[in-house]
PyMOL CGO cylinders between C-alpha atoms (Angstrom):
from pymol import cmd
from pymol.cgo import CYLINDER

trace = [
    CYLINDER, -43.31, 1.24, 21.50, -42.52, 5.03, 22.42, 0.3, 1, 1, 1, 1, 1, 1,
    CYLINDER, -42.52, 5.03, 22.42, -41.72, 5.17, 27.06, 0.3, 1, 1, 1, 1, 1, 1,
    CYLINDER, -41.72, 5.17, 27.06, -45.22, 6.28, 28.03, 0.3, 1, 1, 1, 1, 1, 1,
    CYLINDER, -45.22, 6.28, 28.03, -45.15, 7.95, 31.55, 0.3, 1, 1, 1, 1, 1, 1,
    CYLINDER, -45.15, 7.95, 31.55, -47.68, 9.50, 33.92, 0.3, 1, 1, 1, 1, 1, 1,
    CYLINDER, -47.68, 9.50, 33.92, -46.84, 13.34, 34.76, 0.3, 1, 1, 1, 1, 1, 1,
    CYLINDER, -46.84, 13.34, 34.76, -48.44, 13.32, 37.51, 0.3, 1, 1, 1, 1, 1, 1,
    CYLINDER, -48.44, 13.32, 37.51, -46.90, 10.46, 39.13, 0.3, 1, 1, 1, 1, 1, 1,
    CYLINDER, -46.90, 10.46, 39.13, -43.50, 11.47, 37.84, 0.3, 1, 1, 1, 1, 1, 1,
    CYLINDER, -43.50, 11.47, 37.84, -44.74, 14.97, 40.01, 0.3, 1, 1, 1, 1, 1, 1,
    CYLINDER, -44.74, 14.97, 40.01, -45.41, 13.46, 43.11, 0.3, 1, 1, 1, 1, 1, 1,
    CYLINDER, -45.41, 13.46, 43.11, -41.87, 11.91, 43.09, 0.3, 1, 1, 1, 1, 1, 1,
    CYLINDER, -41.87, 11.91, 43.09, -40.05, 14.65, 42.57, 0.3, 1, 1, 1, 1, 1, 1,
    CYLINDER, -40.05, 14.65, 42.57, -42.31, 16.73, 44.76, 0.3, 1, 1, 1, 1, 1, 1,
    CYLINDER, -42.31, 16.73, 44.76, -41.76, 14.32, 47.79, 0.3, 1, 1, 1, 1, 1, 1,
    CYLINDER, -41.76, 14.32, 47.79, -37.89, 14.37, 47.49, 0.3, 1, 1, 1, 1, 1, 1,
    CYLINDER, -37.89, 14.37, 47.49, -37.64, 17.78, 47.17, 0.3, 1, 1, 1, 1, 1, 1,
    CYLINDER, -37.64, 17.78, 47.17, -39.89, 18.03, 50.85, 0.3, 1, 1, 1, 1, 1, 1,
    CYLINDER, -39.89, 18.03, 50.85, -37.97, 14.74, 51.96, 0.3, 1, 1, 1, 1, 1, 1,
    CYLINDER, -37.97, 14.74, 51.96, -34.80, 16.49, 51.36, 0.3, 1, 1, 1, 1, 1, 1,
    CYLINDER, -34.80, 16.49, 51.36, -35.68, 20.33, 52.86, 0.3, 1, 1, 1, 1, 1, 1,
    CYLINDER, -35.68, 20.33, 52.86, -36.71, 18.34, 55.37, 0.3, 1, 1, 1, 1, 1, 1,
    CYLINDER, -36.71, 18.34, 55.37, -33.32, 17.51, 56.33, 0.3, 1, 1, 1, 1, 1, 1,
    CYLINDER, -33.32, 17.51, 56.33, -32.04, 20.25, 55.65, 0.3, 1, 1, 1, 1, 1, 1,
    CYLINDER, -32.04, 20.25, 55.65, -33.90, 22.15, 57.70, 0.3, 1, 1, 1, 1, 1, 1,
    CYLINDER, -33.90, 22.15, 57.70, -33.60, 19.45, 60.43, 0.3, 1, 1, 1, 1, 1, 1,
    CYLINDER, -33.60, 19.45, 60.43, -29.39, 19.40, 60.01, 0.3, 1, 1, 1, 1, 1, 1,
    CYLINDER, -29.39, 19.40, 60.01, -30.20, 23.44, 60.33, 0.3, 1, 1, 1, 1, 1, 1,
    CYLINDER, -30.20, 23.44, 60.33, -32.37, 23.43, 64.04, 0.3, 1, 1, 1, 1, 1, 1,
    CYLINDER, -32.37, 23.43, 64.04, -29.28, 20.83, 64.62, 0.3, 1, 1, 1, 1, 1, 1,
    CYLINDER, -29.28, 20.83, 64.62, -26.55, 23.43, 64.21, 0.3, 1, 1, 1, 1, 1, 1,
    CYLINDER, -26.55, 23.43, 64.21, -28.50, 25.90, 65.61, 0.3, 1, 1, 1, 1, 1, 1,
    CYLINDER, -28.50, 25.90, 65.61, -29.06, 24.47, 69.01, 0.3, 1, 1, 1, 1, 1, 1,
    CYLINDER, -29.06, 24.47, 69.01, -25.20, 23.59, 68.91, 0.3, 1, 1, 1, 1, 1, 1,
    CYLINDER, -25.20, 23.59, 68.91, -24.49, 26.83, 68.12, 0.3, 1, 1, 1, 1, 1, 1,
    CYLINDER, -24.49, 26.83, 68.12, -26.60, 28.01, 70.70, 0.3, 1, 1, 1, 1, 1, 1,
    CYLINDER, -26.60, 28.01, 70.70, -25.53, 25.90, 73.23, 0.3, 1, 1, 1, 1, 1, 1,
    CYLINDER, -25.53, 25.90, 73.23, -21.85, 27.03, 72.46, 0.3, 1, 1, 1, 1, 1, 1,
    CYLINDER, -21.85, 27.03, 72.46, -23.17, 30.97, 72.47, 0.3, 1, 1, 1, 1, 1, 1,
    CYLINDER, -23.17, 30.97, 72.47, -25.06, 30.05, 76.81, 0.3, 1, 1, 1, 1, 1, 1,
    CYLINDER, -25.06, 30.05, 76.81, -20.98, 28.14, 77.57, 0.3, 1, 1, 1, 1, 1, 1,
    CYLINDER, -20.98, 28.14, 77.57, -19.21, 31.19, 76.83, 0.3, 1, 1, 1, 1, 1, 1,
    CYLINDER, -19.21, 31.19, 76.83, -21.07, 33.66, 78.55, 0.3, 1, 1, 1, 1, 1, 1,
    CYLINDER, -21.07, 33.66, 78.55, -21.67, 31.45, 81.79, 0.3, 1, 1, 1, 1, 1, 1,
    CYLINDER, -21.67, 31.45, 81.79, -17.48, 31.34, 81.22, 0.3, 1, 1, 1, 1, 1, 1,
    CYLINDER, -17.48, 31.34, 81.22, -17.21, 35.45, 81.12, 0.3, 1, 1, 1, 1, 1, 1,
    CYLINDER, -17.21, 35.45, 81.12, -19.66, 35.89, 84.03, 0.3, 1, 1, 1, 1, 1, 1,
    CYLINDER, -19.66, 35.89, 84.03, -17.55, 34.08, 86.83, 0.3, 1, 1, 1, 1, 1, 1,
    CYLINDER, -17.55, 34.08, 86.83, -14.66, 35.43, 84.84, 0.3, 1, 1, 1, 1, 1, 1,
    CYLINDER, -14.66, 35.43, 84.84, -16.22, 38.79, 86.03, 0.3, 1, 1, 1, 1, 1, 1,
    CYLINDER, -16.22, 38.79, 86.03, -17.46, 37.61, 89.89, 0.3, 1, 1, 1, 1, 1, 1,
    CYLINDER, -17.46, 37.61, 89.89, -13.51, 36.47, 90.14, 0.3, 1, 1, 1, 1, 1, 1,
    CYLINDER, -13.51, 36.47, 90.14, -11.85, 39.37, 88.84, 0.3, 1, 1, 1, 1, 1, 1,
    CYLINDER, -11.85, 39.37, 88.84, -14.66, 41.22, 91.16, 0.3, 1, 1, 1, 1, 1, 1,
    CYLINDER, -14.66, 41.22, 91.16, -13.43, 39.13, 94.24, 0.3, 1, 1, 1, 1, 1, 1,
    CYLINDER, -13.43, 39.13, 94.24, -9.80, 39.38, 93.58, 0.3, 1, 1, 1, 1, 1, 1,
    CYLINDER, -9.80, 39.38, 93.58, -9.87, 43.08, 94.08, 0.3, 1, 1, 1, 1, 1, 1,
]
cmd.load_cgo(trace, "trace")
């Protein structure tokens, strides 16, 4: 008695796993991108405030 498996079921399972992993990775990339975008926005506000204060001091 040899092992019998359905190649279509194996292929479907592998496809499902790859899609699940890819979606998880994509979700992390989107979260990281949003975080970096927010940090960049805060830095730009900080720089803008610094310019305004320097102009007011002059």
